[in-house]
Residue, then its C-alpha position, 0 to 999 in steps of 0.5 A: m491414453i488421450r482419453r485418460s489425459l482428457t479425463i485428468g485435465l477435466m478433473l483438475s479443471c473442476v478442482i481448480a474451479l471449485g477451489s477458487s470460487k470461495a470469496e467472502a466479504g467482511k472486515l479484517s483487523l490488521k496489525g503490523s509494522a513496516s520499515g522502508t524508504y522512498v524516493n521522489t518521482q517526476t510526478d507533480t499532480d498539482g504543480d506546487g513543486e512537491k513531487a509524488s514519492l515512490i515508496s518501498l517497504g518491508a512489513k510483518g503483520t497479521l497476514g505474515s511477512s510482505t513487501i509493499q510498493g506504491v506511489n503517493e503525493y502529500v501537500r504541506s497543510g501548515s504548522a502543527t504540534c506532532p504526536n511527540g509534542n514537538a512543533g512541526d509541519e503537517f502534510t495531507l495526502l493530496r488524493s483527499l483533495n484531488s482525485a487525480a493524485p496518485a495513492n496506489f499500492v501493491q503488497r506481495f505476501e511472501s508465504t503465498g505470493d498473493l498480491l493485494f492492490s490498495e488505494q489510499t484515500s486519506g492520510t496525514l503526516c507530521f514531520a518534527p525534526a529533532f536537533s541535538g546540540 
């Protein structure tokens, strides 16, 4: 009985080792949509009074449904014309200016439970509030 259990254990170990040894590098095009929310944290990397944000999103895309959580910090970079044509304020990801700034995310895919860890290296946001009279 002990010998049979040992044999089964070794076979399973080999299957797991062989199955998990596949890894490929390359480009993967991703498309999708996301919605969610953010809250300010206590982190203010550059001391300008603008704090980093904790982001929580639900997403659907090329790799299926997922959830995303992360932290990043933006700084106001000036006035701008936003993509919708309205005047607004432009914000730049602080990580592109200061490597100590937070810009990390973890994405969990619902179908497999797999986790994807990522780091945002650059980004720009444009905020143009719409007012109706």
